[in-house]
C-alpha positions in Angstrom: 140.3 -163.1 203.0 142.5 -160.0 203.7 146.0 -160.8 202.4 148.6 -158.8 204.4 151.5 -159.2 202.0 155.0 -158.0 201.8 157.1 -157.0 198.8 158.7 -159.9 196.9 161.5 -157.6 195.7 164.9 -158.6 197.1 167.6 -156.3 198.3 169.7 -154.9 195.4 166.8 -155.2 192.9 165.6 -151.9 191.5 162.0 -151.3 192.8 161.3 -148.7 190.1 161.9 -150.7 186.9 159.9 -154.0 186.6 161.3 -157.0 188.4 163.0 -159.2 185.8 163.6 -163.0 186.3 165.5 -164.5 183.3 167.2 -167.7 182.4 166.6 -170.9 180.4 163.4 -173.0 180.4 165.6 -175.9 181.5 169.0 -176.3 183.1 170.6 -178.6 180.5 174.3 -178.7 181.4 176.5 -176.8 183.9 178.2 -175.0 180.9 175.0 -173.8 179.5 173.7 -172.6 182.9 176.8 -170.6 183.7 177.3 -169.2 180.3 173.6 -168.0 180.2 173.8 -166.6 183.7 177.0 -164.6 183.0 175.6 -163.1 180.0 172.3 -162.2 181.8 174.2 -160.8 184.8 176.4 -158.6 182.6 173.1 -156.8 181.4 172.2 -156.0 185.0 169.6 -158.7 185.6 169.5 -159.7 189.3 167.4 -162.9 189.4 168.2 -166.1 187.4 165.6 -168.8 186.7 166.2 -172.4 185.4 163.9 -175.4 185.5 165.5 -178.5 187.0 162.3 -180.5 187.5 160.3 -180.2 184.2 156.8 -181.7 184.1 156.0 -182.4 180.5 152.7 -182.8 178.8 153.7 -186.2 177.4 156.3 -188.7 178.6 159.5 -189.2 176.7 160.5 -185.5 176.6 163.4 -183.9 178.5 162.1 -183.8 182.1 165.0 -181.9 183.8 168.4 -182.9 185.3 166.8 -183.0 188.7 168.7 -182.2 192.0 172.1 -182.2 190.2 171.1 -178.8 188.8 170.9 -177.3 192.2 174.7 -177.4 192.4 174.9 -175.4 189.1 172.5 -172.8 190.5 174.7 -172.5 193.7 177.6 -171.8 191.4 175.6 -169.1 189.5 174.9 -167.4 192.8 178.5 -167.7 193.9 180.1 -166.4 190.7 177.6 -163.8 189.5 175.9 -162.6 192.7 172.5 -163.2 191.2 169.5 -164.5 193.1 168.2 -167.9 191.9 164.7 -169.2 191.4 163.2 -172.5 190.4 159.9 -174.3 190.1 158.9 -176.8 192.8 156.0 -179.3 192.6 156.5 -181.6 195.6 157.6 -181.4 199.2 160.8 -183.1 198.3 161.5 -180.2 195.8 160.9 -177.7 198.5 163.2 -179.3 201.0 166.0 -179.7 198.3 165.7 -176.1 197.1 165.8 -174.6 200.5 168.8 -176.7 201.5 170.6 -175.5 198.3 169.9 -171.9 199.2 167.5 -171.1 196.3 166.1 -167.6 196.9 162.7 -167.7 195.1 160.4 -170.6 194.5 157.5 -170.8 192.1 154.5 -173.1 191.8 153.8 -174.0 188.2 150.6 -174.0 186.2 150.1 -177.8 186.2 150.6 -177.8 190.0 148.5 -174.8 190.8 145.5 -176.5 189.2 145.7 -179.4 191.9 144.8 -178.2 195.5 146.2 -181.4 196.9 149.6 -180.7 195.3 149.5 -177.0 196.4 148.7 -178.0 200.0 151.6 -180.4 200.1 154.0 -177.5 199.0 152.3 -175.2 201.5 152.8 -177.7 204.3 156.5 -178.1 203.4 156.9 -174.3 203.4 155.6 -173.8 207.0 158.2 -171.9 209.1 160.2 -170.9 206.0 160.6 -167.3 205.0 161.1 -167.4 201.2 159.3 -165.6 198.3 156.9 -167.8 196.5 155.3 -167.1 193.1 152.1 -168.8 192.0 151.5 -169.2 188.4 147.9 -169.3 187.1 146.3 -172.7 186.7 146.2 -174.0 183.1 142.5 -173.2 182.9 141.1 -169.7 183.4 139.7 -170.3 186.9 140.4 -167.3 189.1 139.0 -169.0 192.2 141.5 -171.9 191.8 144.3 -169.3 191.4 143.3 -167.5 194.5 142.8 -170.7 196.4 146.4 -171.7 195.6 147.7 -168.3 196.8 145.6 -168.6 199.9 147.1 -172.1 200.7 150.6 -170.6 200.6 149.4 -167.6 202.7 147.9 -169.8 205.3 151.2 -171.6 205.7 152.5 -168.4 207.1 154.3 -167.0 204.1 153.9 -163.2 203.3 156.2 -162.7 200.3 153.9 -164.1 197.7 153.5 -163.1 194.1 151.4 -164.3 191.1 152.6 -165.1 187.7 150.3 -164.7 184.7 151.4 -167.2 182.0 148.2 -167.5 180.0 145.6 -170.3 179.7 145.3 -173.4 177.7 142.7 -173.4 174.9 141.6 -175.8 172.3 141.3 -172.8 169.9 144.4 -171.6 168.1 144.5 -167.8 168.4 148.2 -167.2 167.7 149.3 -167.8 171.2 150.6 -170.9 172.9 148.5 -169.9 175.9 145.7 -167.4 175.5 146.3 -164.3 177.7 142.8 -163.6 178.9 144.1 -160.4 180.5 140.8 -159.9 182.3 141.7 -162.7 184.7 144.9 -161.1 186.2 143.0 -157.8 186.2 140.4 -159.3 188.3 143.0 -160.9 190.5 144.5 -157.4 191.1 141.1 -156.1 192.0 140.5 -158.9 194.5 144.0 -158.8 196.0 145.2 -155.2 195.4 148.6 -155.5 197.2 149.5 -158.8 195.4 152.6 -158.4 193.1 151.8 -159.7 189.6 154.4 -160.7 187.1 153.9 -161.8 183.5 155.5 -164.7 181.8 155.4 -163.6 178.1 157.4 -166.6 177.0 154.7 -169.1 177.8 151.9 -166.9 176.6 153.7 -166.3 173.3 155.2 -169.7 172.5 157.2 -167.8 169.8 159.9 -165.4 170.5 158.7 -162.7 168.0 155.6 -162.1 170.2 157.4 -161.7 173.5 158.1 -158.0 173.3 154.5 -157.1 172.4 153.2 -159.2 175.3 155.7 -157.7 177.7 154.6 -154.2 176.7 151.0 -155.1 177.3 151.9 -156.3 180.7 153.7 -153.1 181.5 150.8 -151.0 180.2 148.5 -153.0 182.6 150.9 -152.1 185.4 152.3 -155.6 186.1 155.1 -155.6 188.6 157.6 -157.6 186.5 158.5 -160.1 183.9 159.6 -163.8 183.8 161.4 -164.3 180.5 163.0 -167.5 179.2 166.5 -166.7 178.1 169.1 -169.1 176.7 172.6 -168.7 175.4 171.7 -170.7 172.4 167.9 -170.9 172.2 167.6 -172.7 168.8 169.4 -175.7 170.3 167.5 -175.7 173.6 166.3 -179.1 175.0 162.9 -177.7 175.8 160.6 -174.9 174.5 163.3 -173.7 172.0 160.9 -171.4 170.0 159.9 -169.2 172.9 163.4 -168.5 174.3 165.6 -165.5 173.4 169.3 -164.8 173.7 170.6 -162.5 176.5 171.3 -159.8 173.9 167.7 -160.0 172.7 166.6 -159.8 176.4 168.6 -156.6 176.8 167.2 -155.0 173.7 163.6 -155.9 174.7 163.9 -154.5 178.2 165.6 -151.3 176.9 162.8 -150.7 174.5 159.9 -151.2 176.9 157.9 -148.1 177.8 157.2 -147.9 181.5 154.3 -145.4 181.8 153.5 -143.1 184.7 150.0 -144.4 185.3 149.5 -142.6 188.6 150.2 -139.1 187.3 147.1 -137.0 188.0 145.5 -135.5 184.9 142.4 -133.3 184.5 141.8 -134.6 181.0 142.0 -138.2 182.1 139.6 -137.4 184.9 137.1 -135.9 182.4 137.4 -138.9 180.1 136.9 -141.3 183.0 133.8 -139.3 184.0 132.4 -139.9 180.6 133.1 -143.5 180.9 131.3 -143.6 184.2 128.3 -141.9 182.6 128.2 -144.4 179.7 128.5 -147.4 182.2 125.5 -145.9 184.0 123.5 -145.8 180.8 124.6 -149.4 179.9 123.3 -150.6 183.3 120.0 -148.8 182.9 119.6 -150.3 179.4 120.4 -153.8 180.7 117.9 -153.4 183.5 115.2 -152.4 180.9 116.2 -155.4 178.7 115.7 -157.8 181.6 112.3 -156.3 182.4 111.3 -157.1 178.8 112.9 -160.6 179.1 110.5 -161.1 182.1 107.5 -160.1 180.0 108.6 -162.5 177.3 108.8 -165.2 180.0 105.2 -164.4 180.9 104.2 -164.7 177.3 105.8 -168.0 176.8 104.2 -169.3 180.0 100.8 -168.2 178.8 101.2 -169.7 175.3 102.9 -173.0 176.5 106.2 -172.2 174.8 109.7 -173.3 175.9 111.9 -170.7 177.4 115.1 -171.7 175.5 114.9 -171.3 171.8 118.3 -172.0 170.3 117.4 -170.9 166.8 116.6 -167.4 168.0 119.8 -167.3 170.1 122.0 -168.4 167.2 120.5 -165.6 165.0 121.2 -162.9 167.7 124.8 -164.0 168.0 125.3 -164.0 164.3 123.6 -160.7 163.7 125.4 -158.9 166.6 128.8 -160.3 165.6 128.4 -158.9 162.1 127.2 -155.6 163.5 130.2 -155.4 165.8 132.6 -156.0 162.9 131.0 -153.1 160.9 131.5 -150.9 164.0 135.2 -151.8 164.4 134.6 -153.9 167.4 135.9 -157.4 168.1 133.2 -159.8 167.2 134.5 -162.3 169.8 134.1 -159.6 172.5 130.5 -159.0 171.4 129.8 -162.8 171.3 130.9 -163.0 175.0 128.7 -160.1 176.0 125.7 -161.4 174.2 126.2 -164.9 175.7 126.2 -163.4 179.2 123.1 -161.3 178.5 121.3 -164.3 177.0 122.1 -166.5 180.0 120.8 -163.8 182.4 117.7 -163.4 180.2 117.0 -167.2 180.4 117.5 -167.0 184.2 115.0 -164.0 184.5 112.4 -165.9 182.4 112.8 -169.1 184.4 112.4 -167.1 187.7 109.2 -165.5 186.3 107.7 -168.9 185.3 108.7 -170.5 188.6 107.2 -167.7 190.6 103.9 -168.2 188.9 104.1 -172.0 189.6 104.6 -171.6 193.3 
């Protein structure tokens, strides 16, 4: 599908520096919201965020103040001149937010994973011109993410952006949600004109990781950041560990390096040419490997051997992971590559055997 999108940047927001949306995870009290908003606005931030409907993993936690918080956000807009943004998960949320004059809506990760819920929001948005951000689903499924974006697009909206907030994983790799940067990179390849923001707070889960993740997002040419900011984060009613103070936000943004990635360079062109040549060699080697895999399939067929031999596969993974480490490469990266190569080898062998049987 060809997405003809418009910029999500609102008037008065600097289009050169990254778009920054900041504010607390949850709107807790009117005083907390106003104090945080004033501090953020004094540092030049133009877009304020606060959750008023908070879906929690388990019942019993703070699930937001609800529609009462909309009045607090209207006051933020009136007193600071900032734009306001909130998460919506139902048609009722959409109607209430639009009625209250909320400027930007976003679809959360738990909602994006459910096509029925996204369609309900899309139907409620028909005929309304408002920027909508779509967070990635909790699991790393790019088709599901694109599907959610497409549902909003088919409702007639054109100011659409994506938010990368990481993906849930049963493995603990130091993040609350694993970045899997290759997923938003592929999203950018598939929809080149789609603005993509990063939510380093939800990826990190800990405030001391937020700066590094934000810099990575800028190095990957993300269009902006969604950072949870609280006037007193240690006493926050939700996600206290991943929120920072307005002063810390200002320090973080001031220290980010925004690189000129479009500047032409003869040296860079030469290095890219080398990469292209190496990639061509890799493809040629892979093609040769698959030819050998086909020959192995024929041998197994002739000798009545099973195609899948798990002991051999385990040995390959173990050997190549150790070799990768000795060559200063990430063993996990090599494991993923070898897994993909093995799956393709099995497919080639099965095809050879099936062709002989038919």
